[in-house]
C-alpha positions as CSV (number, residue, x, y, z in Angstrom):
1,X,58.2,-115.8,-0.1
2,X,60.2,-118.4,-1.9
3,X,62.9,-117.5,-4.4
4,X,62.2,-118.6,-8.0
5,X,65.2,-120.2,-9.7
6,X,65.0,-120.5,-13.4
7,X,67.3,-123.0,-15.2
8,X,67.1,-126.0,-17.5
9,X,65.4,-129.0,-15.8
10,X,67.6,-131.8,-16.9
11,X,71.2,-130.6,-16.2
12,X,73.1,-129.2,-13.3
13,X,75.0,-126.6,-15.3
14,X,75.5,-123.1,-13.9
15,X,72.3,-123.3,-12.0
16,X,73.7,-125.9,-9.7
17,X,76.0,-123.3,-8.0
18,X,72.9,-121.3,-7.1
19,X,71.0,-124.4,-5.9
20,X,73.9,-125.4,-3.6
21,X,73.8,-122.0,-1.9
22,X,70.1,-122.1,-1.4
23,X,70.2,-125.7,-0.1
24,X,73.1,-125.1,2.2
25,X,71.3,-122.1,3.7
26,X,68.0,-123.9,4.0
27,X,66.3,-121.1,2.0
28,X,62.9,-121.7,0.5
29,X,63.0,-121.8,-3.3
30,X,61.2,-123.1,-6.3
31,X,63.2,-124.8,-9.1
32,X,60.7,-123.4,-11.6
33,X,61.7,-125.3,-14.7
34,X,61.3,-128.6,-12.8
35,X,57.8,-127.7,-11.6
36,X,54.5,-129.0,-12.9
37,X,53.3,-127.7,-16.3
38,X,49.7,-127.6,-15.0
39,X,50.8,-125.2,-12.3
40,X,52.1,-122.8,-14.9
41,X,55.7,-123.6,-14.2
42,X,58.2,-125.6,-16.2
43,X,60.4,-124.4,-19.1
44,X,57.5,-122.3,-20.6
45,X,57.6,-120.1,-17.5
46,X,61.3,-119.6,-18.0
47,X,60.9,-118.8,-21.6
48,X,58.1,-116.3,-20.9
49,X,60.5,-114.4,-18.5
50,X,63.3,-114.4,-21.1
51,X,61.0,-112.8,-23.7
52,X,58.9,-110.5,-21.4
53,X,59.1,-107.1,-23.1
54,X,57.8,-105.5,-19.9
55,X,61.0,-106.3,-18.0
56,X,63.3,-103.3,-17.8
57,X,66.2,-105.5,-16.8
58,X,65.6,-108.7,-18.8
59,X,67.9,-111.7,-18.3
60,X,70.0,-112.8,-21.3
61,X,69.9,-116.5,-20.4
62,X,69.3,-118.8,-17.5
63,X,70.2,-119.2,-14.7
64,X,68.2,-116.3,-13.3
65,X,66.6,-115.7,-10.0
66,X,63.3,-113.9,-9.2
67,X,62.9,-112.4,-5.8
68,X,59.7,-110.4,-5.8
69,X,60.2,-107.6,-8.2
70,X,63.9,-108.2,-8.5
71,X,65.3,-110.3,-11.4
72,X,69.0,-111.3,-11.3
73,X,70.9,-113.2,-13.9
74,X,74.4,-114.5,-14.2
75,X,75.5,-117.1,-11.6
76,X,78.1,-114.9,-9.9
77,X,75.7,-112.0,-9.7
78,X,72.9,-114.2,-8.3
79,X,75.2,-115.5,-5.6
80,X,76.4,-112.0,-4.7
81,X,72.8,-110.9,-4.4
82,X,71.7,-113.8,-2.3
83,X,74.8,-114.1,0.0
84,X,74.1,-111.4,2.6
85,X,70.6,-112.7,3.2
86,X,71.7,-116.3,3.2
87,X,74.7,-115.4,5.5
88,X,77.1,-116.9,3.0
89,X,79.5,-113.9,2.8
90,X,81.4,-111.9,5.3
91,X,80.3,-108.4,6.5
92,X,83.6,-106.8,5.5
93,X,83.4,-105.1,2.1
94,X,86.9,-106.1,1.4
95,X,86.1,-109.8,2.0
96,X,82.9,-109.5,0.0
97,X,84.9,-108.3,-3.0
98,X,87.4,-111.0,-2.5
99,X,84.7,-113.7,-2.3
100,X,83.3,-112.4,-5.6
101,X,86.7,-112.4,-7.2
102,X,87.1,-116.1,-6.3
103,X,83.6,-116.9,-7.6
104,X,84.5,-115.2,-10.9
105,X,87.7,-117.2,-11.2
106,X,85.6,-120.4,-10.6
107,X,83.3,-119.2,-13.4
108,X,86.4,-118.8,-15.7
109,X,87.4,-122.4,-15.0
110,X,83.9,-123.7,-15.6
111,X,83.9,-122.0,-19.0
112,X,87.2,-123.6,-19.8
113,X,85.9,-127.0,-18.8
114,X,82.9,-126.5,-21.1
115,X,85.1,-125.4,-24.0
116,X,87.0,-128.7,-23.9
117,X,84.0,-130.4,-25.6
118,X,82.8,-127.3,-27.5
119,X,85.9,-125.3,-28.5
120,X,84.6,-124.1,-31.9
121,X,81.0,-123.3,-31.2
122,X,78.3,-124.0,-28.7
123,X,75.8,-124.5,-31.5
124,X,77.8,-127.4,-33.0
125,X,77.7,-131.0,-31.9
126,X,80.7,-132.4,-30.1
127,X,81.1,-134.8,-33.0
128,X,81.6,-131.8,-35.3
129,X,84.7,-130.6,-33.4
130,X,86.5,-133.6,-32.1
131,X,90.0,-132.7,-33.3
132,X,89.7,-129.2,-31.8
133,X,88.2,-130.6,-28.6
134,X,91.1,-133.1,-28.1
135,X,93.6,-130.3,-28.5
136,X,91.7,-128.0,-26.1
137,X,91.2,-130.8,-23.6
138,X,94.9,-131.7,-23.6
139,X,95.9,-128.1,-22.7
140,X,93.1,-127.9,-20.1
141,X,94.0,-131.2,-18.4
142,X,97.8,-130.7,-18.4
143,X,98.1,-127.0,-18.0
144,X,95.0,-125.1,-17.1
145,X,93.4,-127.4,-14.6
146,X,96.6,-127.7,-12.4
147,X,97.1,-123.9,-12.6
148,X,93.6,-123.1,-11.4
149,X,93.6,-125.7,-8.6
150,X,97.0,-124.6,-7.4
151,X,95.6,-121.0,-7.1
152,X,92.7,-122.3,-5.0
153,X,95.1,-124.3,-2.9
154,X,97.2,-121.2,-2.3
155,X,94.3,-119.1,-1.1
156,X,93.0,-121.8,1.2
157,X,96.5,-122.2,2.8
158,X,97.0,-118.4,3.0
159,X,93.6,-117.7,4.6
160,X,94.6,-115.9,7.8
161,X,91.5,-117.2,9.6
162,X,92.5,-120.8,9.0
163,X,92.3,-123.4,6.2
164,X,88.7,-124.6,6.7
165,X,87.4,-122.0,4.2
166,X,88.4,-119.9,1.3
167,X,87.4,-116.6,2.9
168,X,87.5,-115.8,6.6
169,X,86.4,-118.3,9.2
170,X,82.9,-119.1,8.0
171,X,81.2,-120.8,5.1
172,X,80.8,-118.7,2.0
173,X,79.2,-119.3,-1.4
174,X,82.7,-119.6,-2.8
175,X,83.3,-122.7,-0.7
176,X,80.1,-124.3,-2.1
177,X,81.1,-123.3,-5.6
178,X,84.6,-124.8,-5.3
179,X,83.0,-128.0,-4.0
180,X,80.8,-128.1,-7.2
181,X,83.8,-127.4,-9.4
182,X,85.7,-130.3,-7.9
183,X,82.7,-132.6,-8.3
184,X,82.4,-131.6,-12.0
185,X,86.1,-132.1,-12.7
186,X,86.1,-135.5,-11.1
187,X,83.1,-136.5,-13.2
188,X,84.4,-135.2,-16.5
189,X,88.1,-135.8,-16.1
190,X,88.5,-138.6,-13.5
191,X,92.1,-139.4,-14.3
192,X,93.3,-135.8,-14.9
193,X,91.5,-134.5,-11.9
194,X,92.9,-137.2,-9.6
195,X,96.4,-136.3,-10.7
196,X,95.9,-132.5,-10.3
197,X,94.1,-132.8,-7.0
198,X,96.9,-135.0,-5.6
199,X,98.9,-131.8,-5.4
200,X,96.1,-129.7,-3.7
201,X,95.2,-131.5,-0.4
202,X,93.7,-128.4,1.2
203,X,91.2,-128.1,-1.7
204,X,90.3,-131.8,-1.4
205,X,89.8,-131.4,2.4
206,X,87.6,-128.3,1.9
207,X,85.6,-130.2,-0.7
208,X,85.1,-133.1,1.8
209,X,84.0,-130.8,4.6
210,X,81.4,-129.2,2.3
211,X,80.1,-132.6,1.3
212,X,79.6,-133.5,5.0
213,X,77.6,-130.4,5.9
214,X,74.2,-131.8,7.0
215,X,72.0,-129.8,4.5
216,X,74.5,-130.3,1.6
217,X,74.7,-134.0,2.4
218,X,70.9,-134.3,2.5
219,X,70.6,-132.5,-0.8
220,X,73.2,-134.7,-2.5
221,X,71.2,-137.8,-1.5
222,X,67.9,-136.3,-2.7
223,X,66.3,-136.4,-6.1
224,X,66.7,-132.6,-6.2
225,X,70.3,-133.2,-7.1
226,X,70.4,-133.8,-10.9
227,X,73.0,-136.4,-11.9
228,X,75.9,-135.3,-14.1
229,X,75.2,-136.1,-17.7
230,X,76.5,-135.5,-21.2
231,X,74.2,-132.5,-21.9
232,X,75.7,-130.3,-19.2
233,X,78.9,-128.3,-18.7
234,X,80.9,-131.2,-17.3
235,X,80.8,-134.1,-19.8
236,X,82.6,-137.4,-19.6
237,X,84.2,-138.2,-22.9
238,X,87.0,-140.6,-22.0
239,X,89.1,-139.6,-25.0
240,X,89.3,-136.0,-23.5
241,X,90.6,-137.2,-20.1
242,X,94.3,-136.5,-20.7
243,X,96.3,-137.6,-17.6
């Protein structure tokens, strides 16, 4: 049975971290909101799930995954749920917890990247909060982005199993998520990201290795990979790219 992934159909967003894991593992899945309306799929199916009063554990918002009778929301929780089956996490409980810690830190940075263009309120337009966005983006580009990336660099370099992965000696969902994070930063903040990544060569090398994985490379070339745009988490506003 194929997994059902529910997320918005026109943006990568937080759902992309789940897509990458499914694609890298070659797992069968349906990207429900991008399905045909006549098949009962699309956004209405996602909305029905969100408002289904029969669900004992309803999701708050997408992304969420349906696996038979199991419904899992929140990107990090979805990845933690999928990882053992997809073989994207170590067997050691200690390393599983460590992998989830890395994923949650990636989620923190994703939230901070989002807040550069929506620092006051998600319900407001970017144009309604430009002064605050510029102030937030300046701190993110000059302080927060380098700090996060230096931490990722340190854990790659300190990995006792070698520097090819974040955790142990095999591919994990954290590797895939770090790849997506770097992709997003390079799109939204090309100048600031280039400057910060110049000091984190191990992160860049890990990113490049993930991009070269056959299934990931095929996915990136396919129309299943939604292009970055100014409706998602990572948005390119040149005035916020503070090098």
